[in-house]
C-alpha positions in Angstrom: -36.2 7.1 116.9 -33.7 9.4 114.1 -30.3 8.8 115.7 -28.5 11.0 113.1 -25.8 13.4 114.9 -22.8 14.0 112.3 -23.1 15.3 108.4 -21.5 12.1 106.7 -17.9 12.6 104.7 -15.8 10.6 102.3 -13.1 8.9 104.3 -10.5 8.8 101.8 -10.8 12.7 100.4 -12.4 14.1 103.7 -14.7 16.0 101.7 -18.4 15.9 102.3 -21.4 14.7 100.1 -23.9 16.9 98.6 -27.0 17.0 97.1 -29.0 14.4 96.6 -26.4 11.6 98.1 -26.0 13.5 101.4 -30.0 12.4 102.1 -29.7 8.9 101.2 -26.7 8.2 103.5 -29.0 9.8 106.3 -31.3 7.4 105.7 -28.8 4.6 105.8 -27.6 5.5 108.8 -31.1 6.1 110.6 -31.4 3.1 109.3 -28.4 0.9 110.1 -27.5 2.2 114.3 -24.2 0.6 113.7 -23.5 3.7 111.2 -22.2 6.3 113.9 -19.9 8.1 112.6 -20.8 9.3 109.1 -17.6 8.0 107.4 -18.6 6.0 103.9 -16.2 4.9 100.9 -16.5 3.0 97.7 -15.6 -0.7 98.2 -12.3 0.5 96.3 -11.3 3.3 98.1 -11.6 1.6 101.6 -8.8 -1.0 100.1 -7.1 2.4 99.7 -6.5 2.9 102.9 -6.2 -0.1 104.3 -9.5 -1.6 105.4 -11.5 -4.4 103.1 -15.3 -4.2 103.6 -16.5 -7.6 105.2 -17.6 -10.7 103.6 -21.7 -10.9 103.5 -22.1 -7.0 104.3 -24.7 -4.9 101.4 -23.8 -1.9 100.6 -24.9 1.4 102.8 -26.6 3.4 100.1 -26.5 3.9 95.9 -25.2 7.1 95.1 -24.9 9.1 92.0 -22.1 11.1 90.9 -22.6 14.1 88.4 -20.3 16.1 86.4 -19.3 19.5 87.8 -21.5 22.0 85.4 -18.8 24.1 84.3 -20.1 25.1 80.5 -17.7 23.8 78.1 -16.4 25.3 74.8 -16.6 23.1 71.4 -14.1 23.3 69.0 -16.5 24.7 66.1 -17.9 27.1 69.8 -20.5 26.2 70.4 -21.0 25.6 73.9 -21.8 22.2 75.9 -23.1 21.6 79.6 -24.7 25.6 79.7 -23.5 25.3 83.9 -25.7 22.2 84.3 -24.7 18.9 86.5 -25.5 15.9 84.1 -25.9 12.4 85.6 -22.4 10.4 84.7 -22.8 7.1 86.8 -23.9 5.3 90.0 -21.2 3.6 92.8 -21.9 2.2 96.3 -20.7 2.8 99.7 -19.6 1.1 102.7 -20.2 2.8 106.0 -16.6 2.0 108.1 -18.3 0.1 111.0 -19.0 -2.6 107.6 -15.2 -2.8 107.6 -12.0 -4.0 108.9 -8.7 -3.2 108.8 -6.1 -5.7 106.6 -3.2 -6.3 108.7 0.1 -5.9 107.7 -0.9 -3.1 105.1 1.7 -1.2 103.4 0.4 2.4 101.6 2.3 0.4 98.1 0.2 -2.7 97.8 -3.4 -0.3 97.7 -4.3 1.1 94.2 -4.7 5.3 93.6 -7.5 6.4 94.2 -8.1 10.3 93.9 -11.2 10.6 92.9 -14.7 9.2 93.8 -16.2 9.1 90.6 -13.4 7.2 89.2 -14.4 4.0 91.2 -17.0 2.5 89.0 -19.5 0.3 90.2 -19.4 -1.4 93.2 -20.8 -4.9 93.8 -24.6 -4.6 95.6 -22.8 -8.0 98.3 -18.9 -6.8 99.0 -16.6 -10.1 99.4 -13.9 -9.2 102.0 -10.4 -9.6 100.6 -6.6 -8.8 101.2 -5.0 -6.2 99.9 -1.8 -7.6 97.3 0.5 -7.0 95.5 0.3 -7.1 91.6 0.4 -10.7 90.3 3.7 -12.4 89.4 3.4 -12.4 85.1 3.4 -16.2 83.5 6.7 -16.4 81.8 5.0 -19.6 80.1 2.1 -17.6 78.7 4.5 -14.9 77.9 6.9 -17.8 75.3 3.5 -19.3 74.2 2.3 -16.1 72.9 5.5 -15.3 70.9 5.7 -19.0 69.6 2.6 -17.7 68.0 3.3 -14.6 66.8 6.7 -17.0 65.2 4.3 -18.8 63.8 1.8 -15.8 62.4 4.7 -14.3 61.0 6.2 -17.3 59.3 2.7 -17.6 57.0 3.0 -13.9 56.1 6.7 -14.2 54.6 4.9 -16.7 52.1 5.7 -16.1 48.6 2.7 -14.0 47.0 2.4 -12.7 43.5 3.6 -9.2 43.1 3.1 -8.9 39.0 -0.2 -6.6 39.7 0.0 -3.3 41.7 -2.3 -4.6 43.8 -1.0 -7.7 44.8 2.4 -5.6 45.3 0.8 -3.5 47.8 -1.0 -6.7 49.4 2.8 -8.9 49.2 4.6 -5.9 50.6 2.0 -5.1 53.6 2.1 -9.1 54.0 5.7 -8.5 54.2 5.7 -5.7 57.3 2.7 -7.4 59.0 5.3 -10.3 59.9 8.0 -8.0 60.2 6.0 -6.5 63.2 4.9 -9.9 64.6 8.8 -10.9 64.6 9.5 -8.2 66.4 7.0 -8.6 69.0 8.1 -11.9 69.7 11.5 -10.7 70.1 10.7 -8.5 72.3 8.2 -11.0 74.7 11.0 -13.5 74.5 14.0 -10.4 75.4 10.9 -9.9 78.0 11.3 -13.1 79.6 14.8 -13.4 79.5 15.4 -10.5 81.4 12.9 -11.9 83.9 14.4 -15.2 84.6 17.7 -12.9 85.1 15.9 -11.6 88.5 15.1 -7.6 86.3 11.4 -5.9 85.9 11.2 -4.5 83.0 7.9 -3.4 83.3 7.2 -3.5 87.6 3.5 -3.4 88.0 2.3 -4.1 84.7 -0.1 -7.1 84.1 0.2 -9.3 81.1 -2.4 -7.8 79.3 -0.6 -4.3 78.9 3.0 -6.0 78.2 0.6 -7.8 75.0 -0.6 -4.6 73.9 2.4 -2.1 74.8 4.9 -4.4 72.9 2.9 -5.1 69.8 2.8 -1.0 69.8 6.4 -1.3 70.3 6.9 -3.3 67.2 4.9 -0.4 64.8 7.1 1.0 62.9 6.3 4.4 60.8 6.0 3.4 56.4 7.1 4.7 53.6 5.8 5.2 50.4 8.3 3.8 47.5 8.4 2.9 44.0 9.6 -0.2 42.2 9.8 1.8 38.5 6.4 0.6 37.8 3.8 0.5 40.9 4.4 1.9 44.2 4.2 0.4 47.6 4.7 0.9 51.1 8.3 0.0 53.6 9.1 0.0 57.4 11.4 2.7 58.2 13.5 3.4 61.3 10.6 5.5 63.3 9.1 3.8 66.1 4.9 4.8 65.6 4.9 5.1 69.9 7.6 6.7 71.6 6.3 6.5 74.8 8.5 5.5 78.2 7.3 1.7 78.2 7.0 1.4 74.2 11.3 2.4 74.2 12.0 0.3 77.4 10.5 -2.8 75.7 12.1 -1.7 72.7 15.2 -2.1 74.7 15.2 -4.9 75.7 15.6 -6.3 72.1 19.1 -7.6 73.1 21.6 -10.4 71.5 19.8 -13.3 72.6 16.8 -12.4 72.1 17.0 -11.9 68.7 19.2 -14.8 68.3 16.9 -17.3 69.9 13.7 -16.3 68.1 15.7 -16.2 64.7 16.1 -19.7 65.1 13.4 -20.4 66.1 12.0 -18.9 62.8 14.2 -20.5 60.5 14.2 -23.8 62.3 10.1 -23.2 61.5 10.7 -22.5 57.6 13.2 -25.6 57.8 10.3 -28.0 58.8 7.9 -26.8 56.8 10.0 -27.6 54.0 10.5 -30.7 54.7 7.0 -31.4 54.9 7.0 -30.8 51.5 9.5 -33.2 50.6 9.2 -37.0 50.0 12.6 -38.6 50.9 12.7 -42.4 50.4 12.0 -44.0 54.4 11.7 -40.5 55.7 9.4 -41.4 58.4 10.1 -39.4 61.9 9.5 -40.7 65.2 6.2 -39.9 67.0 7.0 -38.6 70.5 4.8 -41.5 72.0 6.9 -44.0 70.0 10.5 -42.6 71.3 9.3 -42.5 74.8 8.8 -46.3 74.2 12.6 -46.7 72.8 14.0 -44.4 75.9 12.7 -47.4 78.8 13.9 -50.0 77.1 16.9 -48.3 76.4 17.1 -48.0 80.5 19.3 -45.5 82.0 21.2 -42.9 79.4 23.7 -40.8 81.5 26.6 -40.5 80.5 26.7 -43.3 78.0 27.5 -43.4 74.2 24.7 -43.4 71.9 24.8 -44.5 67.6 21.2 -43.2 65.7 22.3 -44.9 62.2 19.4 -43.2 60.1 18.4 -40.0 62.1 16.0 -38.5 59.5 15.4 -34.8 61.7 17.6 -35.6 65.0 14.3 -36.9 66.7 16.0 -39.7 69.0 19.0 -37.9 68.9 17.9 -35.4 70.6 15.5 -37.2 73.0 18.8 -39.6 73.8 20.9 -35.7 74.9 17.5 -35.0 76.5 18.0 -38.6 78.8 21.6 -37.3 79.6 23.4 -39.4 76.6 27.5 -38.0 76.5 28.1 -38.5 73.5 25.3 -38.9 70.4 27.1 -40.2 67.1 24.5 -40.3 64.0 24.1 -40.8 60.5 22.0 -39.4 57.3 22.0 -40.4 53.7 19.6 -37.2 52.9 21.5 -34.6 52.6 18.7 -32.1 53.3 18.2 -33.8 56.2 22.1 -34.0 57.5 22.2 -30.5 57.0 18.9 -30.1 59.3 20.4 -31.9 61.6 23.6 -30.9 62.0 21.9 -26.9 62.2 19.0 -27.5 64.6 20.1 -30.4 67.0 23.1 -29.5 69.3 24.2 -30.7 72.6 24.4 -29.0 75.9 27.1 -28.7 78.3 29.4 -31.2 78.7 27.7 -33.5 75.7 28.5 -34.2 71.6 26.9 -35.6 69.0 28.9 -36.1 65.9 26.9 -35.5 62.6 27.6 -36.9 59.4 26.4 -37.2 55.7 26.8 -40.9 55.1 25.7 -44.7 54.3 25.1 -46.1 57.1 25.4 -49.8 55.9 29.6 -48.4 53.9 30.5 -47.7 57.5 32.5 -49.4 60.2 33.2 -49.0 63.5 37.4 -47.8 63.4 39.3 -46.6 66.4 39.1 -47.4 70.3 36.0 -45.0 71.1 33.9 -45.8 68.0 31.2 -48.4 69.4 28.7 -47.8 71.8 27.0 -48.5 74.8 23.8 -48.1 73.1 21.8 -47.7 70.1 18.7 -46.3 69.2 17.4 -46.5 65.6 14.7 -46.1 63.5 15.4 -47.7 60.2 14.1 -47.8 56.6 11.6 -50.1 56.3 11.3 -50.1 51.9 12.2 -53.7 50.3 12.6 -54.9 54.0 15.9 -52.7 54.5 15.5 -52.9 58.2 16.7 -56.1 59.8 20.4 -55.4 57.4 20.3 -52.2 59.4 20.0 -53.7 62.6 22.3 -56.4 62.1 25.2 -53.8 61.1 24.4 -52.0 64.0 25.0 -55.0 66.6 28.2 -54.9 64.8 28.8 -50.7 66.6 27.3 -52.5 70.2 30.6 -53.0 72.6 30.0 -55.9 75.3 26.8 -55.3 77.4 25.4 -52.6 75.2 21.8 -52.7 73.9 20.1 -52.2 70.8 16.5 -50.6 70.7 15.2 -50.4 67.7 11.5 -49.4 65.8 10.9 -52.2 63.1 8.0 -53.5 61.4 5.6 -55.9 62.9 5.9 -58.8 60.7 9.9 -58.3 60.3 10.7 -61.8 61.7 8.7 -63.4 59.2 10.5 -62.0 55.9 14.1 -63.9 54.5 16.2 -61.0 55.3 15.1 -61.9 58.8 16.9 -64.8 59.5 20.6 -64.1 58.9 20.1 -61.2 61.6 17.8 -63.5 64.2 20.5 -66.1 63.9 23.3 -63.6 64.2 21.7 -62.7 67.7 21.4 -66.2 68.7 25.8 -66.5 67.9 26.4 -63.7 69.7 24.7 -64.6 72.6 22.3 -62.0 73.1 18.6 -62.1 74.3 15.5 -60.4 72.3 12.7 -58.7 73.4 9.3 -57.4 71.3 7.7 -54.6 72.5 4.1 -54.6 70.9 3.5 -50.8 70.2 -0.7 -50.5 70.2 -2.1 -48.9 66.6 -0.3 -47.4 63.3 1.8 -45.8 66.3 2.8 -43.5 63.0 -0.6 -42.5 62.0 -1.3 -40.7 65.0 -1.3 -36.8 65.3 1.8 -36.8 66.9 3.6 -37.7 63.4 5.4 -35.9 61.5 4.6 -37.6 57.9 2.1 -40.4 58.7 2.0 -44.4 57.4 -0.6 -46.6 58.3 2.1 -49.4 58.7 2.5 -51.3 62.0 5.5 -50.9 64.5 6.5 -52.6 67.2 10.3 -51.9 69.3 12.9 -54.9 69.6 15.1 -55.0 72.0 18.5 -57.2 71.3 21.1 -56.8 74.3 
């Protein structure tokens, strides 16, 4: 027996369905005795008014959307459509009897839906869900994206041949590409800083929106110039995209973000330069070895630390992060000493004193020269490590501790005899901690070597 008593309508727009869709909905109402109100809507439309489709409910009917059938004149003067309705897409609808009200729902939690055609195709089987505010944007992911852009920008700034018109144009194009990437990285870093300060620069924007808009906001118009021989393009100060969200993102470029990105770029360039240098004994301490040394050194909070052969400052930085009050660092190579002074900085009340000098020529002069802990990675060439460790012992306060990277067979060398006797005469204990495998030949090694090492602990 047929039970249809009402004409089906859209529950959100209030408009009745038309055409063949009416017949489909009437059939649905006749086949399911629950559908007595005749109110239907798509999955997303129900969410828009604070209702969700129950789990396991199949769509009541699959309807078809058509154009309005109006004629449309093209630029060439030809008429399209000629009053015929054209099929656009299919979509699923659910009856109100298949939904439940969302507890605690407010209108600002729902998507804005004005036309049935805009909802797209609903799933054949709906899964109940509660409308929620936009998810929090992952700031770590944004920072990682900015870091990758900085690395890519650095590759664009590499030196290129410019001795022909084509090569010059290619070189300048790459430079503009690097400038855009660098600018986008600055924007993303600024967005992260603003978000951490409690601001919401782009409310409602997803992370995909942010990446796309920041890329567009970083693009500036180019203008042709000439060097007297060849022509090429350079950036102007006019932005290519000027919509509100682009302007807002460019407005985020505060000095903090620019300075942070600029320093990171400078550090990346300096490290790339160091990788090409072949300084004697320059093998920075890998992170895995640093971790073992920190475990052996014990609690560094509030202590004074010495690094006699600082290199690019891996142990200095580790000591600071572990809470050391002060770190005194020596480095004999000028370029490494400059890197150390420029990029290894303390925070808060901490102090770093770096000096370009040969540690073996330095003496602990003054009442505050001696330290609580020595962390060191001495040079291994010509059995130099024992001599550096012996000299470092004179910098230790009574009760202090020395932790040093050493070649695995260091104690078998003649140069080690005097160090072993000194340790015994001073009444100090000695411990060797073996490092698994060639630790300086791993993926985290700045410069690789197959020399096997151990950790010497004296205290």
